[in-house]
All heavy atoms as an XYZ file, in Angstrom:
920
protein
N      47.313    -48.515   -111.293
C      46.100    -47.817   -110.930
C      46.097    -47.595   -109.424
O      46.535    -48.434   -108.656
C      44.891    -48.635   -111.346
C      43.606    -47.939   -111.073
S      42.246    -48.866   -111.792
C      40.942    -48.235   -110.814
N      45.599    -46.450   -109.016
C      45.543    -46.140   -107.587
C      44.175    -45.575   -107.239
O      43.447    -45.108   -108.111
C      46.626    -45.127   -107.221
O      46.432    -43.925   -107.932
N      43.852    -45.620   -105.961
C      42.570    -45.090   -105.492
C      42.762    -44.449   -104.120
O      43.532    -44.941   -103.297
C      41.538    -46.219   -105.392
N      42.060    -43.356   -103.895
C      42.077    -42.712   -102.582
C      41.198    -43.493   -101.618
O      40.174    -44.045   -102.007
C      41.514    -41.290   -102.659
C      42.453    -40.254   -103.114
S      41.682    -38.639   -102.844
C      42.786    -37.643   -103.789
N      41.596    -43.488   -100.362
C      40.772    -44.104    -99.321
C      39.585    -43.193    -99.021
O      39.594    -41.998    -99.349
C      41.598    -44.298    -98.052
O      41.934    -43.032    -97.487
N      38.568    -43.767    -98.386
C      37.417    -42.963    -97.956
C      37.874    -41.834    -97.035
O      37.404    -40.705    -97.136
C      36.393    -43.847    -97.226
C      35.748    -44.877    -98.140
O      35.796    -44.721    -99.378
O      35.196    -45.859    -97.600
N      38.808    -42.137    -96.146
C      39.351    -41.145    -95.212
C      39.910    -39.940    -95.960
O      39.571    -38.796    -95.668
C      40.441    -41.794    -94.350
C      41.307    -40.806    -93.593
C      40.896    -40.292    -92.367
C      42.523    -40.383    -94.116
C      41.683    -39.371    -91.688
C      43.314    -39.470    -93.432
C      42.892    -38.962    -92.228
O      43.663    -38.043    -91.553
N      40.780    -40.188    -96.943
C      41.422    -39.087    -97.665
C      40.427    -38.328    -98.542
O      40.506    -37.104    -98.642
C      42.591    -39.604    -98.505
C      43.433    -38.522    -99.184
C      44.006    -37.536    -98.159
C      44.542    -39.155   -100.007
N      39.491    -39.030    -99.156
C      38.475    -38.352    -99.965
C      37.724    -37.308    -99.141
O      37.514    -36.177    -99.592
C      37.485    -39.363   -100.543
C      38.070    -40.216   -101.647
C      37.142    -41.345   -102.073
O      36.100    -41.584   -101.407
O      37.468    -42.003   -103.075
N      37.320    -37.677    -97.934
C      36.597    -36.743    -97.074
C      37.482    -35.573    -96.657
O      37.035    -34.414    -96.626
C      36.047    -37.460    -95.839
C      34.969    -38.508    -96.121
C      34.590    -39.236    -94.838
C      33.753    -37.893    -96.783
N      38.747    -35.858    -96.319
C      39.679    -34.791    -95.923
C      39.887    -33.794    -97.062
O      39.898    -32.578    -96.845
C      41.019    -35.371    -95.473
C      40.939    -36.194    -94.204
C      40.533    -35.333    -93.032
C      40.537    -36.115    -91.737
N      40.040    -35.346    -90.604
N      40.064    -34.296    -98.273
C      40.272    -33.406    -99.432
C      39.029    -32.576    -99.707
O      39.116    -31.361    -99.922
C      40.691    -34.226   -100.675
C      40.645    -33.369   -101.935
C      42.076    -34.819   -100.477
N      37.862    -33.192    -99.693
C      36.613    -32.443    -99.918
C      36.429    -31.349    -98.874
O      36.132    -30.195    -99.214
C      35.410    -33.382    -99.916
C      35.186    -34.200   -101.174
C      34.069    -35.204   -100.949
C      34.883    -33.311   -102.363
N      36.596    -31.698    -97.610
C      36.439    -30.703    -96.548
C      37.445    -29.568    -96.708
O      37.103    -28.398    -96.539
C      36.614    -31.350    -95.166
C      35.427    -32.200    -94.754
O      34.361    -32.111    -95.405
O      35.570    -32.962    -93.776
N      38.667    -29.893    -97.058
C      39.714    -28.880    -97.214
C      39.414    -27.954    -98.399
O      39.427    -26.732    -98.257
C      41.069    -29.566    -97.404
C      42.214    -28.616    -97.503
N      42.795    -28.062    -96.382
C      42.876    -28.113    -98.570
C      43.779    -27.254    -96.773
N      43.844    -27.284    -98.097
N      39.127    -28.538    -99.551
C      38.882    -27.747   -100.764
C      37.628    -26.899   -100.628
O      37.583    -25.747   -101.092
C      38.804    -28.672   -101.996
C      38.309    -27.924   -103.226
C      40.163    -29.302   -102.273
N      36.609    -27.413    -99.965
C      35.340    -26.682    -99.835
C      35.305    -25.773    -98.619
O      34.294    -25.132    -98.345
C      34.175    -27.675    -99.815
C      34.066    -28.524   -101.098
C      32.972    -29.553   -100.961
C      33.853    -27.645   -102.321
N      36.408    -25.704    -97.883
C      36.548    -24.735    -96.810
C      35.851    -25.075    -95.511
O      35.678    -24.200    -94.664
N      35.449    -26.331    -95.299
C      34.779    -26.661    -94.043
C      35.759    -27.024    -92.935
O      35.529    -26.699    -91.781
C      33.763    -27.810    -94.231
O      34.455    -28.955    -94.697
C      32.685    -27.424    -95.223
N      36.850    -27.717    -93.283
C      37.867    -28.100    -92.307
C      39.220    -28.191    -93.008
O      39.339    -28.871    -94.035
C      37.558    -29.484    -91.684
O      36.237    -29.476    -91.164
C      38.534    -29.830    -90.584
N      40.229    -27.534    -92.464
C      41.558    -27.595    -93.059
C      42.160    -28.985    -92.847
O      41.958    -29.605    -91.807
C      42.466    -26.535    -92.452
N      42.903    -29.444    -93.825
C      43.607    -30.720    -93.743
C      45.096    -30.428    -93.684
O      45.644    -29.762    -94.558
C      43.280    -31.596    -94.951
C      44.065    -32.888    -95.016
C      43.888    -33.862    -94.049
C      44.963    -33.127    -96.037
C      44.598    -35.058    -94.092
C      45.683    -34.324    -96.095
C      45.494    -35.286    -95.124
O      46.201    -36.451    -95.173
N      45.744    -30.910    -92.660
C      47.184    -30.759    -92.522
C      47.861    -31.968    -93.140
O      47.561    -33.107    -92.756
C      47.581    -30.631    -91.039
O      46.877    -29.537    -90.470
C      49.070    -30.434    -90.889
N      48.753    -31.722    -94.084
C      49.411    -32.848    -94.758
C      50.228    -33.658    -93.756
O      50.698    -33.120    -92.753
C      50.303    -32.353    -95.895
C      51.539    -31.630    -95.429
C      52.410    -31.237    -96.599
C      53.713    -30.647    -96.078
N      54.732    -30.567    -97.086
N      50.409    -34.949    -94.026
C      51.228    -35.778    -93.141
C      52.678    -35.294    -93.146
O      53.163    -34.782    -94.161
C      51.136    -37.167    -93.754
C      50.043    -37.129    -94.755
C      49.849    -35.706    -95.138
N      53.368    -35.463    -92.044
C      54.780    -35.086    -91.993
C      55.618    -36.042    -92.829
O      56.705    -35.691    -93.288
C      55.277    -35.062    -90.548
O      55.076    -36.321    -89.940
N      55.131    -37.241    -93.050
C      55.782    -38.230    -93.911
C      54.715    -39.201    -94.407
O      53.657    -39.334    -93.794
C      56.873    -38.974    -93.155
N      55.015    -39.873    -95.511
C      54.118    -40.885    -96.071
C      54.905    -42.193    -96.126
O      56.105    -42.200    -96.424
C      53.634    -40.470    -97.476
C      52.774    -41.553    -98.108
C      52.867    -39.158    -97.412
N      54.222    -43.301    -95.838
C      54.873    -44.606    -95.728
C      54.219    -45.610    -96.672
O      52.994    -45.660    -96.790
C      54.794    -45.121    -94.291
C      55.523    -44.214    -93.333
C      54.878    -43.128    -92.760
C      56.871    -44.415    -93.045
C      55.554    -42.265    -91.898
C      57.553    -43.559    -92.192
C      56.889    -42.486    -91.631
O      57.569    -41.638    -90.788
N      55.063    -46.419    -97.298
C      54.616    -47.460    -98.206
C      54.445    -48.769    -97.452
O      55.365    -49.212    -96.758
C      55.649    -47.634    -99.332
C      55.370    -48.721   -100.363
C      54.089    -48.422   -101.142
C      56.556    -48.857   -101.312
N      53.258    -49.360    -97.586
C      52.968    -50.664    -97.000
C      52.670    -51.671    -98.101
O      52.271    -51.292    -99.204
N      52.845    -52.941    -97.811
C      52.662    -54.013    -98.790
C      51.628    -55.023    -98.315
O      51.407    -55.188    -97.116
C      53.994    -54.745    -99.015
C      55.196    -53.889    -99.417
C      56.455    -54.749    -99.482
C      54.940    -53.172   -100.724
N      51.029    -55.734    -99.284
C      50.027    -56.740    -98.963
C      50.025    -57.844   -100.017
O      50.464    -57.632   -101.152
C      48.640    -56.090    -98.909
O      47.647    -57.061    -98.624
N      49.492    -58.981    -99.641
C      49.300    -60.082   -100.582
C      47.899    -60.053   -101.183
O      47.557    -60.901   -102.000
C      49.531    -61.442    -99.897
O      48.618    -61.567    -98.806
C      50.961    -61.570    -99.394
N      47.096    -59.092   -100.786
C      45.740    -58.926   -101.315
C      45.394    -57.459   -101.375
O      46.158    -56.606   -100.914
N      44.251    -57.163   -101.919
C      43.871    -55.762   -102.121
C      43.483    -55.075   -100.821
O      43.015    -55.707    -99.877
C      42.728    -55.659   -103.120
O      41.581    -56.312   -102.627
N      43.727    -53.772   -100.790
C      43.215    -52.902    -99.737
C      41.900    -52.326   -100.243
O      41.728    -52.128   -101.446
C      44.184    -51.730    -99.475
C      45.472    -52.132    -98.816
C      46.598    -52.413    -99.569
C      45.563    -52.219    -97.434
C      47.793    -52.767    -98.967
C      46.756    -52.573    -96.822
C      47.874    -52.849    -97.586
N      40.972    -52.033    -99.347
C      39.723    -51.393    -99.728
C      39.747    -49.921    -99.356
O      40.518    -49.503    -98.480
N      38.935    -49.135   -100.020
C      38.832    -47.705    -99.719
C      38.508    -47.464    -98.246
O      38.853    -46.431    -97.678
C      37.760    -47.032   -100.573
C      38.156    -46.912   -102.036
O      39.312    -47.216   -102.377
O      37.298    -46.515   -102.840
N      37.836    -48.431    -97.614
C      37.432    -48.313    -96.212
C      38.511    -48.808    -95.244
O      38.251    -49.022    -94.073
C      36.133    -49.072    -95.972
C      36.268    -50.568    -96.250
O      37.328    -51.015    -96.744
O      35.296    -51.295    -95.987
N      39.740    -48.994    -95.747
C      40.883    -49.470    -94.974
C      40.774    -50.952    -94.636
O      41.401    -51.436    -93.705
C      41.130    -48.642    -93.707
C      42.524    -48.874    -93.123
O      43.418    -49.345    -93.809
N      42.701    -48.568    -91.859
N      39.972    -51.686    -95.393
C      39.945    -53.136    -95.219
C      41.130    -53.730    -95.989
O      41.751    -53.071    -96.806
C      38.621    -53.706    -95.730
O      38.432    -53.374    -97.092
N      41.421    -54.952    -95.710
C      42.583    -55.603    -96.307
C      43.601    -55.878    -95.219
O      43.495    -55.361    -94.109
N      44.587    -56.676    -95.531
C      45.554    -57.083    -94.528
C      46.968    -56.753    -94.998
O      47.459    -57.335    -95.970
C      45.443    -58.590    -94.236
O      44.091    -58.875    -93.852
C      46.387    -59.002    -93.129
N      47.601    -55.843    -94.289
C      48.987    -55.500    -94.565
C      49.880    -56.625    -94.038
O      49.536    -57.316    -93.088
C      49.327    -54.185    -93.864
C      50.726    -53.694    -94.129
C      51.038    -52.369    -93.459
O      50.190    -51.848    -92.703
O      52.146    -51.865    -93.694
N      51.046    -56.800    -94.657
C      52.011    -57.778    -94.171
C      52.378    -57.474    -92.725
O      52.286    -56.322    -92.280
C      53.283    -57.726    -95.014
C      53.164    -58.057    -96.495
C      54.526    -57.926    -97.163
C      52.592    -59.442    -96.704
N      52.842    -58.480    -92.017
C      53.358    -58.291    -90.660
C      54.331    -59.422    -90.356
O      54.264    -60.491    -90.959
C      52.223    -58.268    -89.629
O      51.587    -59.531    -89.579
N      55.241    -59.155    -89.445
C      56.208    -60.167    -89.033
C      57.316    -60.373    -90.053
O      57.375    -59.726    -91.092
N      58.222    -61.281    -89.744
C      59.321    -61.676    -90.629
C      60.149    -60.494    -91.127
O      60.544    -60.435    -92.284
C      58.798    -62.506    -91.812
O      58.184    -63.688    -91.351
N      60.382    -59.508    -90.222
C      61.212    -58.334    -90.493
C      60.571    -57.322    -91.441
O      61.246    -56.489    -92.033
C      62.601    -58.744    -91.013
C      63.657    -57.706    -90.701
O      63.591    -57.014    -89.700
N      64.637    -57.595    -91.577
N      59.250    -57.401    -91.601
C      58.533    -56.442    -92.448
C      58.215    -55.174    -91.662
O      57.812    -55.252    -90.497
C      57.215    -57.033    -92.977
C      56.326    -55.977    -93.579
C      56.562    -55.518    -94.869
C      55.289    -55.392    -92.846
C      55.777    -54.515    -95.412
C      54.510    -54.394    -93.385
C      54.754    -53.947    -94.673
O      53.984    -52.944    -95.205
N      58.383    -54.039    -92.291
C      57.886    -52.766    -91.759
C      57.720    -51.802    -92.921
O      58.382    -51.929    -93.957
C      58.847    -52.181    -90.712
O      60.091    -51.866    -91.304
N      56.804    -50.860    -92.765
C      56.588    -49.833    -93.780
C      57.858    -49.018    -93.981
O      58.666    -48.875    -93.063
C      55.474    -48.882    -93.349
C      54.124    -49.527    -93.245
C      53.106    -48.535    -92.720
N      51.833    -49.196    -92.458
C      50.848    -48.661    -91.775
N      50.957    -47.434    -91.273
N      49.726    -49.333    -91.576
N      57.974    -48.437    -95.164
C      59.124    -47.600    -95.492
C      58.646    -46.227    -95.949
O      57.643    -46.113    -96.664
C      59.969    -48.240    -96.603
C      60.585    -49.563    -96.211
C      61.523    -49.418    -95.032
C      62.072    -50.748    -94.569
N      62.794    -50.664    -93.321
N      59.372    -45.195    -95.534
C      59.055    -43.830    -95.961
C      59.206    -43.746    -97.479
O      60.083    -44.388    -98.071
C      59.971    -42.830    -95.275
N      58.336    -42.956    -98.109
C      58.349    -42.790    -99.557
C      58.081    -41.323    -99.872
O      57.326    -40.663    -99.151
C      57.305    -43.721   -100.225
C      57.383    -43.658   -101.753
C      55.895    -43.432    -99.729
C      56.523    -44.722   -102.446
N      58.714    -40.818   -100.920
C      58.494    -39.441   -101.358
C      58.114    -39.441   -102.829
O      58.389    -40.398   -103.567
C      59.743    -38.571   -101.137
O      60.851    -39.160   -101.823
C      60.068    -38.448    -99.644
N      57.484    -38.343   -103.241
C      56.963    -38.222   -104.595
C      57.415    -36.931   -105.245
O      57.649    -35.933   -104.560
C      55.427    -38.266   -104.567
C      54.897    -39.618   -104.229
C      54.752    -40.013   -102.904
C      54.563    -40.522   -105.224
C      54.291    -41.274   -102.579
C      54.107    -41.782   -104.909
C      53.962    -42.158   -103.586
N      57.468    -36.949   -106.557
C      57.731    -35.737   -107.313
C      56.460    -34.898   -107.344
O      55.369    -35.400   -107.066
C      58.178    -36.090   -108.736
O      57.204    -36.899   -109.381
N      56.581    -33.617   -107.669
C      55.404    -32.756   -107.788
C      54.518    -33.283   -108.916
O      55.013    -33.732   -109.956
C      55.825    -31.324   -108.097
O      56.544    -30.786   -107.019
N      53.223    -33.206   -108.710
C      52.272    -33.694   -109.711
C      52.279    -32.794   -110.950
O      52.443    -31.582   -110.852
C      50.872    -33.751   -109.110
N      52.109    -33.426   -112.091
C      51.981    -32.720   -113.363
C      51.006    -33.497   -114.234
O      51.034    -34.733   -114.245
C      53.337    -32.600   -114.047
N      50.127    -32.799   -114.914
C      49.132    -33.439   -115.790
C      48.319    -34.495   -115.050
O      47.985    -35.538   -115.602
C      49.803    -34.046   -117.024
O      50.491    -33.060   -117.753
N      48.046    -34.250   -113.768
C      47.184    -35.134   -112.989
C      47.842    -36.394   -112.474
O      47.155    -37.304   -112.021
N      49.175    -36.461   -112.507
C      49.840    -37.674   -112.044
C      51.157    -37.364   -111.350
O      51.744    -36.302   -111.543
C      50.075    -38.657   -113.225
O      50.487    -39.915   -112.718
C      51.079    -38.116   -114.207
N      51.605    -38.293   -110.537
C      52.905    -38.233   -109.882
C      53.380    -39.659   -109.634
O      52.595    -40.612   -109.764
C      52.855    -37.440   -108.559
O      54.185    -37.290   -108.052
C      51.978    -38.126   -107.524
N      54.649    -39.804   -109.286
C      55.188    -41.120   -108.957
C      56.319    -40.966   -107.944
O      56.847    -39.864   -107.756
C      55.685    -41.851   -110.210
O      56.687    -41.102   -110.849
N      56.679    -42.078   -107.304
C      57.757    -42.025   -106.304
C      59.053    -41.553   -106.968
O      59.354    -41.917   -108.099
C      57.928    -43.359   -105.586
C      58.268    -44.517   -106.494
O      57.570    -44.779   -107.475
N      59.325    -45.242   -106.164
N      59.796    -40.718   -106.240
C      60.979    -40.093   -106.834
C      62.297    -40.748   -106.433
O      63.366    -40.233   -106.745
C      61.008    -38.594   -106.556
C      61.058    -38.258   -105.076
O      61.235    -39.164   -104.234
O      60.912    -37.062   -104.743
N      62.238    -41.888   -105.751
C      63.455    -42.631   -105.424
C      63.096    -44.098   -105.199
O      61.936    -44.441   -104.981
C      64.141    -42.049   -104.189
O      63.292    -42.154   -103.065
N      64.107    -44.938   -105.249
C      63.908    -46.370   -105.006
C      63.649    -46.609   -103.525
O      64.304    -46.015   -102.670
C      65.145    -47.163   -105.462
O      65.300    -46.973   -106.874
C      65.009    -48.648   -105.155
N      62.705    -47.474   -103.228
C      62.375    -47.857   -101.854
C      62.883    -49.281   -101.658
O      62.599    -50.169   -102.472
C      60.842    -47.828   -101.610
C      60.229    -46.505   -102.032
C      60.521    -48.176   -100.166
C      60.832    -45.287   -101.427
N      63.628    -49.501   -100.571
C      64.149    -50.833   -100.289
C      63.690    -51.289    -98.908
O      63.925    -50.613    -97.911
C      65.673    -50.836   -100.354
C      66.268    -52.214   -100.205
C      67.759    -52.238   -100.479
O      68.160    -51.923   -101.613
O      68.505    -52.578    -99.538
N      63.027    -52.432    -98.876
C      62.584    -53.026    -97.623
C      63.709    -53.891    -97.054
O      64.574    -54.371    -97.793
C      61.322    -53.864    -97.845
C      60.095    -53.032    -98.089
C      59.840    -52.496    -99.346
C      59.205    -52.760    -97.070
C      58.718    -51.717    -99.570
C      58.079    -51.979    -97.279
C      57.834    -51.450    -98.538
N      63.691    -54.115    -95.766
C      64.673    -54.991    -95.120
C      64.483    -56.421    -95.607
O      63.385    -56.803    -96.020
C      64.499    -54.934    -93.607
O      64.676    -53.602    -93.146
N      65.531    -57.212    -95.534
C      65.467    -58.610    -95.965
C      64.425    -59.373    -95.140
O      64.386    -59.253    -93.917
C      66.829    -59.269    -95.820
N      63.609    -60.139    -95.828
C      62.601    -60.962    -95.154
C      63.295    -62.045    -94.335
O      64.268    -62.645    -94.791
C      61.675    -61.594    -96.181
N      62.812    -62.280    -93.122
C      63.366    -63.347    -92.285
C      62.464    -64.576    -92.279
O      62.683    -65.513    -91.530
C      63.586    -62.860    -90.838
O      62.338    -62.398    -90.314
C      64.622    -61.749    -90.800
N      61.468    -64.553    -93.124
C      60.525    -65.651    -93.323
C      59.738    -65.313    -94.574
O      59.934    -64.256    -95.171
N      58.848    -66.167    -94.963
C      58.042    -65.911    -96.158
C      57.070    -64.751    -95.931
O      56.408    -64.687    -94.896
C      57.244    -67.155    -96.530
O      56.354    -66.849    -97.587
N      57.001    -63.837    -96.883
C      56.000    -62.758    -96.864
C      54.814    -63.120    -97.748
O      53.863    -62.368    -97.849
C      56.608    -61.446    -97.354
C      57.556    -60.777    -96.417
C      57.980    -61.229    -95.200
C      58.221    -59.528    -96.622
N      58.863    -60.335    -94.642
C      59.025    -59.276    -95.497
C      58.221    -58.592    -97.649
C      59.808    -58.146    -95.367
C      59.005    -57.463    -97.527
C      59.791    -57.238    -96.395
N      54.874    -64.249    -98.430
C      53.827    -64.618    -99.366
C      54.065    -63.927   -100.704
O      55.151    -63.429   -100.993
N      53.028    -63.878   -101.531
C      53.131    -63.249   -102.842
C      52.606    -61.820   -102.743
O      51.399    -61.589   -102.644
C      52.359    -64.054   -103.903
O      52.919    -65.381   -103.943
C      52.484    -63.413   -105.278
N      53.524    -60.872   -102.755
C      53.180    -59.447   -102.619
C      52.608    -58.956   -103.943
O      53.232    -59.109   -104.997
C      54.407    -58.618   -102.193
C      54.097    -57.137   -102.220
C      54.873    -59.056   -100.816
N      51.417    -58.381   -103.886
C      50.733    -57.933   -105.100
C      50.181    -56.514   -104.995
O      49.896    -55.887   -106.015
C      49.581    -58.887   -105.431
O      48.704    -58.994   -104.316
N      50.010    -55.994   -103.783
C      49.355    -54.702   -103.592
C      50.174    -53.794   -102.682
O      50.957    -54.278   -101.873
C      47.958    -54.898   -102.988
C      47.001    -55.526   -103.941
N      47.064    -56.856   -104.273
C      45.971    -55.001   -104.645
C      46.101    -57.129   -105.148
N      45.432    -56.026   -105.387
N      49.964    -52.508   -102.815
C      50.657    -51.504   -102.010
C      49.636    -50.508   -101.463
O      48.518    -50.404   -101.983
C      51.725    -50.773   -102.833
C      51.205    -50.121   -104.089
C      51.179    -50.655   -105.348
C      50.624    -48.815   -104.200
N      50.623    -49.766   -106.230
C      50.281    -48.624   -105.552
C      50.365    -47.793   -103.289
C      49.687    -47.456   -106.018
C      49.769    -46.627   -103.751
C      49.438    -46.465   -105.103
N      50.066    -49.788   -100.430
C      49.230    -48.737    -99.855
C      50.130    -47.666    -99.255
O      51.248    -47.943    -98.826
C      48.298    -49.291    -98.785
N      49.628    -46.441    -99.232
C      50.317    -45.323    -98.602
C      49.578    -44.969    -97.329
O      48.342    -44.876    -97.319
C      50.351    -44.111    -99.538
C      51.001    -44.352   -100.896
C      50.945    -43.076   -101.744
C      52.430    -44.826   -100.735
N      50.338    -44.781    -96.251
C      49.794    -44.472    -94.942
C      50.427    -43.192    -94.413
O      51.523    -42.819    -94.834
C      50.083    -45.614    -93.954
C      49.416    -46.912    -94.301
C      50.046    -47.835    -95.118
C      48.166    -47.211    -93.805
C      49.442    -49.041    -95.439
C      47.538    -48.408    -94.112
C      48.178    -49.333    -94.930
N      49.769    -42.565    -93.444
C      50.299    -41.328    -92.860
C      51.093    -41.565    -91.578
O      51.413    -40.633    -90.862
C      49.180    -40.308    -92.631
C      48.114    -40.764    -91.651
O      48.249    -41.864    -91.054
O      47.127    -40.018    -91.479
N      51.459    -42.816    -91.318
C      52.261    -43.152    -90.136
C      53.064    -44.421    -90.430
O      52.676    -45.226    -91.283
C      51.365    -43.371    -88.923
N      54.165    -44.601    -89.704
C      55.013    -45.781    -89.910
C      54.360    -47.064    -89.400
O      54.744    -48.159    -89.802
C      56.378    -45.582    -89.261
O      56.236    -45.376    -87.874
N      53.378    -46.939    -88.506
C      52.548    -48.067    -88.085
C      51.186    -47.499    -87.715
O      51.069    -46.324    -87.381
C      53.169    -48.818    -86.904
O      53.259    -47.983    -85.779
N      50.171    -48.320    -87.816
C      48.786    -47.858    -87.608
C      48.526    -46.688    -88.547
O      48.816    -46.777    -89.721
C      48.539    -47.501    -86.152
O      48.692    -48.641    -85.347
N      47.985    -45.570    -88.037
C      47.724    -44.419    -88.899
C      46.556    -44.639    -89.843
O      45.778    -45.583    -89.698
N      46.468    -43.760    -90.841
C      45.361    -43.771    -91.790
C      45.825    -44.199    -93.177
O      46.860    -43.730    -93.659
C      44.754    -42.369    -91.903
C      44.198    -41.890    -90.593
O      43.237    -42.428    -90.080
N      44.823    -40.870    -90.023
N      45.035    -45.051    -93.812
C      45.250    -45.401    -95.206
C      44.931    -44.169    -96.044
O      43.887    -43.534    -95.846
C      44.338    -46.556    -95.602
C      44.321    -46.938    -97.078
C      45.642    -47.556    -97.489
C      43.171    -47.891    -97.360
N      45.824    -43.812    -96.963
C      45.613    -42.652    -97.820
C      45.248    -43.066    -99.248
O      44.214    -42.664    -99.780
C      46.863    -41.773    -97.844
C      47.341    -41.251    -96.487
C      48.682    -40.543    -96.624
C      46.297    -40.335    -95.870
N      46.115    -43.838    -99.862
C      45.953    -44.249   -101.256
C      46.426    -45.697   -101.356
O      47.357    -46.106   -100.665
C      46.791    -43.333   -102.186
C      46.296    -41.886   -102.079
C      46.747    -43.812   -103.630
C      47.180    -40.861   -102.772
N      45.795    -46.459   -102.248
C      46.205    -47.857   -102.416
C      46.166    -48.236   -103.890
O      45.525    -47.567   -104.698
C      45.317    -48.793   -101.585
C      43.863    -48.697   -101.932
N      43.269    -49.562   -102.824
C      42.904    -47.842   -101.527
C      41.978    -49.233   -102.930
N      41.741    -48.199   -102.156
N      46.894    -49.306   -104.214
C      46.936    -49.752   -105.602
C      47.521    -51.147   -105.718
O      47.802    -51.815   -104.719
N      47.718    -51.564   -106.953
C      48.220    -52.902   -107.253
C      49.491    -52.770   -108.088
O      49.599    -51.894   -108.936
C      47.140    -53.745   -107.976
C      46.727    -53.128   -109.299
C      47.575    -55.169   -108.155
N      50.468    -53.624   -107.814
C      51.679    -53.668   -108.621
C      51.357    -54.278   -109.984
O      50.432    -55.089   -110.103
C      52.762    -54.511   -107.934
C      53.380    -53.851   -106.729
C      53.143    -54.348   -105.455
C      54.206    -52.744   -106.866
C      53.722    -53.752   -104.342
C      54.787    -52.141   -105.758
C      54.540    -52.644   -104.493
N      52.116    -53.936   -110.999
C      51.887    -54.504   -112.331
C      52.221    -55.990   -112.370
O      51.698    -56.725   -113.199
C      52.705    -53.761   -113.408
O      54.076    -53.747   -113.035
C      52.213    -52.335   -113.573
N      53.084    -56.438   -111.471
C      53.406    -57.867   -111.363
C      53.568    -58.217   -109.891
O      54.137    -57.442   -109.123
C      54.695    -58.186   -112.122
N      53.054    -59.371   -109.499
C      53.218    -59.825   -108.116
C      54.515    -60.619   -108.009
O      55.059    -61.081   -109.007
C      52.014    -60.665   -107.681
O      51.865    -61.768   -108.552
N      54.994    -60.764   -106.768
C      56.262    -61.479   -106.553
C      56.209    -62.217   -105.231
O      55.862    -61.653   -104.200
C      57.427    -60.499   -106.546
C      58.757    -61.154   -106.233
C      59.880    -60.538   -106.990
C      61.223    -61.130   -106.650
N      61.440    -62.455   -107.078
N      56.557    -63.503   -105.266
C      56.658    -64.307   -104.045
C      57.938    -63.905   -103.317
O      59.007    -63.861   -103.914
C      56.681    -65.791   -104.390
N      57.803    -63.593   -102.021
C      58.938    -63.149   -101.217
C      59.264    -64.239   -100.189
O      58.461    -64.542    -99.310
C      58.640    -61.808   -100.504
C      58.158    -60.760   -101.503
C      59.861    -61.341    -99.719
C      59.127    -60.464   -102.631
N      60.451    -64.814   -100.327
C      60.924    -65.867    -99.420
C      61.939    -65.276    -98.450
O      62.424    -64.159    -98.629
C      61.547    -66.995   -100.226
N      62.290    -66.041    -97.427
C      63.283    -65.606    -96.456
C      64.583    -65.225    -97.175
O      65.047    -65.939    -98.060
C      63.552    -66.727    -95.460
O      64.408    -66.275    -94.438
N      65.119    -64.055    -96.815
C      66.337    -63.555    -97.426
C      66.105    -62.611    -98.589
O      67.015    -61.893    -99.001
N      64.892    -62.612    -99.149
C      64.583    -61.718   -100.273
C      64.463    -60.274    -99.795
O      64.043    -60.015    -98.661
C      63.273    -62.115   -100.953
C      63.392    -63.397   -101.761
O      64.531    -63.850   -101.994
O      62.339    -63.935   -102.147
N      64.821    -59.352   -100.670
C      64.693    -57.917   -100.408
C      63.780    -57.332   -101.469
O      64.048    -57.490   -102.670
C      66.068    -57.222   -100.441
C      66.958    -57.753    -99.311
C      65.912    -55.704   -100.345
C      68.389    -57.256    -99.361
N      62.711    -56.686   -101.040
C      61.795    -56.029   -101.977
C      62.317    -54.641   -102.267
O      62.587    -53.860   -101.353
C      60.366    -55.940   -101.393
C      59.459    -55.138   -102.310
C      59.804    -57.328   -101.149
N      62.464    -54.344   -103.559
C      62.851    -53.008   -104.012
C      61.770    -52.496   -104.941
O      61.361    -53.205   -105.869
C      64.186    -53.042   -104.743
C      65.364    -53.270   -103.841
C      66.695    -53.255   -104.616
N      67.775    -53.683   -103.757
C      68.160    -54.939   -103.582
N      67.538    -55.905   -104.222
N      69.152    -55.230   -102.767
N      61.326    -51.276   -104.692
C      60.353    -50.619   -105.556
C      61.107    -49.511   -106.270
O      61.565    -48.549   -105.644
C      59.171    -50.059   -104.742
C      58.170    -49.378   -105.653
C      58.496    -51.189   -103.943
N      61.277    -49.664   -107.570
C      62.085    -48.735   -108.356
C      61.446    -47.349   -108.440
O      60.217    -47.200   -108.313
C      62.293    -49.287   -109.760
N      62.280    -46.355   -108.655
C      61.813    -44.992   -108.890
C      60.760    -45.021   -109.999
O      60.968    -45.658   -111.034
C      62.996    -44.095   -109.315
O      63.973    -44.105   -108.272
C      62.546    -42.675   -109.595
N      59.628    -44.375   -109.758
C      58.562    -44.295   -110.752
C      57.584    -45.456   -110.776
O      56.631    -45.438   -111.551
N      57.786    -46.474   -109.935
C      56.896    -47.640   -109.952
C      55.568    -47.440   -109.222
O      54.617    -48.168   -109.473
C      57.595    -48.872   -109.372
C      58.452    -49.584   -110.411
O      58.526    -49.127   -111.562
O      59.068    -50.614   -110.047
N      55.504    -46.492   -108.305
C      54.237    -46.193   -107.620
C      53.657    -44.952   -108.293
O      54.147    -43.832   -108.098
C      54.447    -45.941   -106.107
C      55.101    -47.146   -105.433
C      53.120    -45.574   -105.439
C      54.249    -48.402   -105.371
N      52.654    -45.158   -109.126
C      52.022    -44.067   -109.870
C      50.709    -43.678   -109.208
O      49.893    -44.541   -108.895
C      51.724    -44.495   -111.313
C      52.987    -44.819   -112.091
O      53.945    -44.036   -112.001
O      53.008    -45.858   -112.786
N      50.547    -42.371   -109.009
C      49.310    -41.830   -108.434
C      48.693    -40.911   -109.480
O      49.345    -39.978   -109.961
C      49.579    -41.024   -107.144
C      50.457    -41.808   -106.167
C      48.282    -40.560   -106.517
C      49.847    -43.063   -105.629
N      47.438    -41.180   -109.840
C      46.751    -40.376   -110.838
C      45.437    -39.863   -110.266
O      44.668    -40.620   -109.681
C      46.450    -41.221   -112.097
O      47.686    -41.719   -112.606
C      45.757    -40.399   -113.157
N      45.216    -38.555   -110.408
C      43.938    -37.969   -110.005
C      42.994    -38.085   -111.181
O      43.297    -37.649   -112.294
C      44.131    -36.506   -109.629
N      41.863    -38.741   -110.953
C      40.910    -38.956   -112.047
C      39.560    -38.400   -111.699
O      39.181    -38.278   -110.584
C      40.803    -40.441   -112.344
């Protein structure tokens, strides 16, 4: 399940209703967390221990849904990342705006030396 952030909801409404054009991000980045992100950009993304967001791409939407079109691989953890359970899409490799967020179907404890891989099709975005 995924949800748009408050930021993106306003941008889409303004764009569709013709009040302000929205320029798509030049790239979208996948971020990870041990807890949920909120629509208001609350929540805590991982940091440290060799963690950084990774660029992600998606297939064209069909029937109101899309998913990542390639496997995403994070660098090996150099310390514990905790139990990763949630993901978020951002419009920048650091800082930037939260766009969409969701929860993985299964959480995973990440220890030093572990590599997180998100398989093709594992990040599902549905317009509801």
